[in-house]
C-alpha positions as a printed Julia matrix, in Angstrom:
416×3 Matrix{Float64}:
   0.0     0.0     0.0
   1.55    3.3    -1.06
   0.64    6.87   -0.24
  -0.35    9.02   -3.19
  -0.55   12.77   -3.48
  -4.11   14.05   -3.54
  -5.21   14.84   -6.76
 -37.31  -31.38  -16.09
 -39.12  -30.38  -17.75
 -39.75  -33.95  -19.17
 -40.45  -34.23  -22.89
 -38.87  -30.95  -23.84
 -37.49  -30.67  -27.36
 -33.89  -29.5   -27.12
 -33.28  -28.89  -30.79
 -31.74  -25.59  -31.85
 -31.52  -23.46  -34.95
 -28.38  -24.05  -37.05
 -25.59  -21.51  -36.92
 -25.93  -18.9   -39.68
 -22.59  -18.43  -41.4
 -23.69  -15.13  -42.86
 -24.65  -13.78  -39.44
 -21.42  -15.09  -37.98
 -19.25  -13.46  -40.63
 -21.14  -10.2   -40.34
 -20.49  -10.32  -36.63
 -23.74   -8.55  -36.12
 -26.08  -10.12  -33.78
 -25.61  -13.62  -32.65
 -24.43  -17.13  -32.81
 -27.89  -18.3   -33.85
 -27.23  -21.87  -32.84
 -27.07  -20.86  -29.18
 -30.68  -19.87  -28.76
 -32.63  -22.93  -27.59
 -32.71  -25.21  -24.6
 -29.5   -26.95  -25.62
 -27.0   -24.7   -27.37
 -25.1   -26.45  -30.13
 -21.77  -26.03  -31.86
 -21.64  -25.67  -35.65
 -22.88  -28.68  -37.58
 -19.33  -29.59  -38.57
 -18.59  -30.46  -34.93
 -18.17  -34.2   -34.66
 -20.3   -36.12  -32.21
 -18.15  -37.02  -29.18
 -17.08  -40.63  -28.96
 -17.7   -42.88  -25.98
 -17.06  -46.6   -25.49
 -20.03  -48.92  -25.61
 -19.07  -50.22  -22.17
 -17.01  -47.72  -20.15
 -16.25  -50.37  -17.52
 -13.94  -52.07  -20.03
 -11.87  -49.03  -21.01
  -9.43  -47.2   -18.72
 -10.6   -43.68  -18.03
  -8.82  -40.38  -18.56
  -6.03  -39.34  -16.16
  -6.31  -36.37  -13.77
  -5.99  -32.88  -15.22
  -4.66  -29.6   -13.9
  -7.94  -27.78  -14.56
 -11.34  -29.45  -14.86
 -13.43  -29.41  -17.99
 -16.99  -30.39  -18.75
 -18.1   -33.49  -20.63
 -17.88  -33.15  -24.43
 -21.55  -34.19  -24.48
 -22.45  -30.91  -22.75
 -22.41  -28.01  -25.21
 -24.59  -25.35  -23.62
 -23.03  -21.91  -24.02
 -23.56  -18.19  -23.76
 -25.31  -16.41  -26.62
 -22.71  -13.97  -27.95
 -23.52  -10.54  -29.3
 -21.34   -7.52  -30.03
 -20.72   -6.31  -26.47
 -22.58   -8.9   -24.4
 -22.97  -12.6   -23.87
 -26.16  -14.03  -22.38
 -26.61  -16.68  -19.69
 -28.58  -19.8   -20.8
 -31.05  -19.95  -17.91
 -33.15  -22.58  -19.68
 -30.31  -25.11  -19.26
 -29.12  -24.32  -15.72
 -30.01  -25.6   -12.25
 -29.85  -24.14   -8.77
 -29.01  -20.5    -8.09
 -25.26  -20.33   -8.82
 -24.24  -19.47  -12.37
 -21.06  -21.25  -13.49
 -18.23  -18.78  -14.04
 -17.98  -19.76  -17.69
 -21.69  -19.0   -18.24
 -22.03  -15.77  -16.25
 -23.27  -13.05  -18.58
 -20.85  -10.46  -19.94
 -21.27   -6.76  -20.62
 -18.35   -4.57  -21.56
 -18.04   -1.23  -23.28
 -14.76   -1.59  -25.15
 -13.65   -5.19  -24.89
 -12.03   -7.25  -22.13
  -8.63   -5.87  -21.09
  -5.58   -8.03  -20.39
  -4.27   -7.06  -16.95
  -1.24   -8.35  -15.05
  -2.37   -8.54  -11.41
   1.17   -7.9   -10.2
   1.06   -4.49  -11.91
  -2.56   -3.61  -11.14
  -3.18   -0.78   -8.68
  -6.22    0.71   -6.96
  -6.01    4.44   -6.31
  -8.15    5.95   -3.52
  -8.15    9.75   -3.5
 -10.31   12.87   -3.45
 -11.97   13.76   -0.15
  -9.86   11.43    1.98
  -7.32   12.13    4.69
  -4.62    9.9     3.2
  -4.69    9.25   -0.56
  -3.45    5.71   -1.07
  -2.49    3.22   -3.78
  -3.23   -0.45   -3.1
  -1.67   -3.44   -4.82
  -3.62   -6.67   -5.19
  -1.45   -8.18   -2.44
  -2.45   -5.31   -0.17
  -6.16   -5.93   -0.8
  -5.98   -9.7    -0.34
  -4.39   -9.15    3.09
  -7.58   -7.48    4.37
 -10.09   -9.7     6.21
 -12.23  -11.26    3.49
 -15.94  -11.85    3.2
 -18.21  -13.67    0.73
 -21.77  -13.01   -0.48
 -23.99  -14.95   -2.86
 -25.84  -12.29   -4.85
 -27.17  -11.69   -8.35
 -25.91   -9.16  -10.84
 -28.4    -7.97  -13.46
 -27.72   -5.56  -16.27
 -30.24   -2.73  -16.17
 -30.8    -3.45  -19.86
 -31.9    -7.01  -19.17
 -35.21   -7.58  -21.06
 -34.8    -4.2   -22.76
 -36.05   -5.5   -26.11
 -39.36   -6.48  -24.44
 -40.58   -2.91  -23.8
 -42.39   -2.58  -27.12
 -42.93   -6.02  -28.63
 -42.09   -9.63  -27.66
 -38.66   -9.86  -29.24
 -36.64  -12.6   -27.55
 -37.21  -16.15  -28.76
 -35.82  -17.84  -25.64
 -35.39  -17.0   -21.99
 -31.69  -16.65  -22.73
 -32.56  -13.82  -25.1
 -35.17  -12.16  -22.86
 -33.48  -12.53  -19.47
 -29.88  -13.6   -20.17
 -28.23  -10.47  -18.74
 -28.64  -11.91  -15.25
 -26.44  -14.25  -13.22
 -25.61  -15.08   -9.6
 -22.34  -16.04   -7.95
 -20.54  -16.26   -4.66
 -18.37  -13.14   -4.64
 -15.34  -12.9    -2.35
 -13.34   -9.84   -1.46
 -12.87   -7.05    1.05
 -15.63   -4.69    2.2
 -15.3    -1.31    0.53
 -15.8     0.35    3.91
 -12.63   -1.28    5.26
 -10.49    0.02    2.42
 -11.9     3.54    2.57
 -11.36    3.56    6.34
  -7.64    3.13    5.69
  -7.67    6.3     3.64
  -9.91    8.18    6.06
 -13.17    9.59    4.68
 -13.56   13.33    5.06
 -16.9    14.46    6.56
 -18.0    16.32    3.44
 -17.58   13.29    1.16
 -21.01   12.26   -0.19
 -20.34   10.58   -3.56
 -17.77    8.16   -4.94
 -16.52    7.83   -8.49
 -15.54    4.26   -9.47
 -13.42    3.8   -12.58
 -12.32    0.71  -14.51
  -9.14   -0.11  -16.41
 -10.88   -1.06  -19.65
 -10.39    0.92  -22.86
 -13.69    2.72  -22.16
 -12.5     3.73  -18.68
 -16.03    2.9   -17.52
 -17.03    5.17  -14.64
 -20.08    5.63  -12.41
 -20.95    8.03   -9.62
 -22.31    6.31   -6.52
 -23.86    7.75   -3.34
 -21.3     7.06   -0.63
 -23.53    6.31    2.42
 -25.47    3.66    0.5
 -22.48    1.89   -1.04
 -20.62    1.73    2.27
 -23.31   -0.61    3.65
 -22.69   -3.65    1.45
 -20.22   -2.93   -1.34
 -17.38   -5.38   -1.88
 -14.08   -5.08   -3.72
 -13.98   -8.58   -5.17
 -11.1   -10.63   -6.46
 -12.78  -14.07   -6.5
 -15.96  -15.6    -7.9
 -17.33  -19.03   -7.01
 -14.09  -19.98   -5.27
 -11.57  -18.99   -7.93
 -10.05  -15.79   -9.22
 -12.34  -13.61  -11.29
 -12.5   -14.44  -14.99
 -11.13  -11.65  -17.22
 -14.62  -10.86  -18.55
 -15.83  -10.51  -14.96
 -13.28   -7.88  -14.03
 -10.03   -9.7   -13.27
  -8.23   -8.93  -11.09
 -10.61   -6.62   -9.17
 -14.23   -5.52   -9.47
 -16.76   -3.64   -7.41
 -19.91   -5.57   -6.44
 -22.96   -3.68   -5.19
 -25.62   -6.23   -4.13
 -29.0    -5.5    -5.68
 -27.84   -2.57   -7.82
 -27.78   -2.42  -11.61
 -24.85   -4.25  -13.11
 -23.14   -1.22  -14.65
 -22.41    0.14  -11.18
 -20.39   -2.98  -10.39
 -17.32   -1.55  -12.1
 -14.95   -4.19  -13.45
 -11.15   -4.01  -13.68
 -11.43   -1.44  -10.88
  -8.5     0.98  -10.72
  -9.73    4.19   -9.08
 -12.06    5.44   -6.35
 -12.46    9.17   -5.9
 -14.59   10.74   -3.19
 -16.4    14.02   -3.79
 -19.35   16.13   -2.7
 -21.62   15.54   -5.71
 -22.17   13.18   -8.65
 -19.37   13.41  -11.2
 -21.78   13.36  -14.19
 -19.7    11.07  -16.37
 -20.51   10.02  -19.92
 -22.16    6.71  -19.04
 -24.51    8.18  -16.45
 -25.63   11.11  -18.59
 -25.86    9.68  -22.11
 -26.84    6.21  -20.84
 -28.34    4.51  -17.81
 -31.19    6.96  -17.34
 -34.9     6.1   -17.53
 -36.85    8.07  -20.13
 -40.38    8.77  -18.92
 -43.53    9.31  -21.02
 -43.44   13.1   -20.45
 -39.92   13.37  -21.85
 -38.12   13.71  -18.54
 -35.4    11.26  -17.54
 -34.85    9.66  -14.18
 -31.2     9.46  -13.19
 -29.39    7.32  -10.62
 -32.12    4.66  -10.4
 -29.71    2.08   -9.06
 -31.84   -0.65   -7.46
 -33.13   -3.57   -9.53
 -36.76   -4.14   -8.55
 -38.39   -7.53   -7.95
 -38.64   -9.7   -11.05
 -39.23  -13.32  -12.01
 -39.34  -15.52  -15.08
 -40.29  -19.1   -15.9
 -37.22  -20.78  -17.31
 -38.86  -24.11  -18.16
 -41.04  -24.55  -20.12
 -39.9   -21.42  -21.94
 -39.45  -20.07  -25.45
 -37.95  -22.42  -28.01
 -38.92  -25.52  -26.02
 -41.68  -28.04  -26.69
 -43.68  -30.11  -24.21
 -45.99  -33.11  -24.38
 -49.28  -33.62  -22.55
 -48.89  -34.91  -19.02
 -47.04  -33.81  -15.92
 -44.74  -30.81  -16.31
 -42.87  -29.14  -13.48
 -42.81  -25.41  -14.11
 -39.49  -23.99  -12.94
 -38.12  -20.51  -12.75
 -36.14  -17.79  -11.02
 -37.13  -14.79   -8.91
 -34.98  -11.99   -7.48
 -35.1    -8.54   -5.96
 -32.5    -5.86   -5.34
 -34.31   -4.85   -2.16
 -34.01   -8.13   -0.26
 -35.44  -11.63   -0.07
 -38.17  -13.05   -2.25
 -41.1   -14.0    -0.01
 -43.61  -15.47   -2.48
 -43.86  -16.49   -6.11
 -47.19  -17.16   -7.81
 -47.73  -18.99  -11.09
 -50.57  -18.64  -13.58
 -51.29  -21.06  -16.41
 -54.2   -19.06  -17.85
 -52.64  -15.7   -18.61
 -53.1   -14.15  -15.18
 -56.78  -14.95  -14.57
 -55.9   -17.2   -11.64
 -52.74  -17.44   -9.55
 -51.45  -20.18   -7.28
 -48.39  -20.21   -4.99
 -45.19  -21.86   -6.15
 -42.72  -23.63   -3.89
 -39.52  -21.73   -3.13
 -36.36  -23.81   -3.15
 -33.93  -23.23   -0.3
 -31.78  -21.33    0.28
 -33.73  -18.1    -0.08
 -31.09  -15.39    0.25
 -31.39  -11.6     0.11
 -30.52   -9.99   -3.22
 -29.94  -13.38   -4.77
 -31.65  -15.6    -7.3
 -34.38  -17.81   -5.8
 -35.56  -20.98   -7.51
 -39.27  -21.77   -7.61
 -41.22  -24.87   -8.71
 -44.86  -25.48   -9.56
 -46.48  -28.84  -10.51
 -48.69  -28.7   -13.58
 -50.52  -31.24  -15.71
 -50.9   -30.04  -19.28
 -53.95  -31.38  -21.07
 -52.95  -30.25  -24.56
 -54.95  -26.99  -24.7
 -53.58  -23.51  -25.35
 -52.04  -22.05  -22.2
 -50.24  -18.88  -21.14
 -47.65  -19.35  -18.4
 -46.7   -16.47  -16.1
 -44.98  -15.9   -12.78
 -44.98  -12.95  -10.42
 -43.01  -12.45   -7.23
 -43.21  -10.4    -4.06
 -40.18   -9.34   -2.03
 -39.79   -8.7     1.69
 -40.62   -5.01    1.33
 -44.07   -5.96    0.0
 -43.28   -4.89   -3.56
 -45.15   -7.01   -6.14
 -43.77   -7.54   -9.62
 -46.05   -5.49  -11.89
 -48.21   -6.7   -14.75
 -47.02   -5.41  -18.1
 -49.97   -3.02  -18.47
 -49.33   -1.54  -15.02
 -45.63   -0.98  -15.74
 -46.31    0.7   -19.08
 -48.95    2.94  -17.51
 -46.18    4.5   -15.42
 -43.11    4.12  -17.61
 -44.41    4.18  -21.19
 -42.52    2.33  -23.94
 -39.58    4.66  -24.55
 -37.38    3.25  -21.81
 -34.45    0.93  -22.24
 -33.62    0.06  -18.66
 -35.27   -1.59  -15.65
 -37.97   -3.61  -17.4
 -39.41   -5.95  -14.75
 -42.94   -6.75  -15.93
 -44.58  -10.17  -15.59
 -43.38  -12.29  -18.52
 -45.63  -14.56  -20.59
 -44.94  -17.78  -22.47
 -47.62  -19.22  -24.77
 -47.95  -22.99  -25.01
 -49.63  -23.91  -28.3
 -51.68  -27.08  -28.86
 -48.66  -28.75  -30.48
 -46.62  -28.09  -27.32
 -44.39  -25.37  -28.76
 -43.57  -22.53  -26.4
 -43.21  -18.94  -27.64
 -42.72  -15.47  -26.18
 -45.83  -13.27  -26.15
 -47.14  -10.16  -24.42
 -50.34  -10.9   -22.52
């Protein structure tokens, strides 16, 4: 530390659309083959080989770093500056590191942790520079929390756009994050009484920055160097990122290199030209950090197909204000609602799994879920959200989501 001068669902069809070479070469939108329940590699990929009787063939030796079975090909859906988590193929509440969604503004930087530094300056008594070794020496703590991009479900404001739950809700993941409390690091520098806001800045080519209200971030913010038991992946901010439980993902600055304390918001590019909520009257709401309660059915969901008989409806619910207390499921487009079972553990500001038993008789159905958090906030119906927010927004879409099950069992995204 150096001083610095101040300045099952059973019977679900897992087929996927083939990869479009034209779309791939254009680099525009997507690897189209990664958009259904099971994401596939290009058709040229050979089917993995396995012995007819594995008890008669010696197995593979140990390896330095584990890898998944070649029979498992689920992957993130890659777009220009994001990759989306395949919720339709996952279980539990922890997102594997390799499937955690990405969002970056100018690519993923290559950073040598031995050379990385965190500068703390501005309205502090002792401006300091911390190495990664300095930060790891602090008492550590871990939290299992979700991170959701404020643009998650953004394409759903006007029309039902996403074909799968990966496309509609893929900018959401949850992990166990390990690091040092922000409050402990700032205490080393000494916070001046007049400090009210903090600027956090990353080491990426965009120098991503956000202004954050200091009293609020001191409560729970973590400076994280590990995710799910191992060092952060480069796309998740290696070697250091800020994690603000329950707040929009863009505030969780990755590749963190600088914290500056001041008396007011710093009004940076990203928080003036982006990350504001445009209202129907033309005004814009700024610094709307908290991600409100939201849920989605992940199975059956778009791109899947079911058969008549028993189907367990499964999904995820979450809230940036605390624990999820209830989830309700409707199979008739919101006319009737029944409680779903919450799967333990139910943690604050974390993904919560829910389950609901259903017997499909082969008729048209519209599946929905809505959640309530511990503050009493109820996830709004789409019509209620639009009545307040209009359709010109990009961020913070959290309306009840609808999947239509047709008579042939195919599931599609609709607005109901």
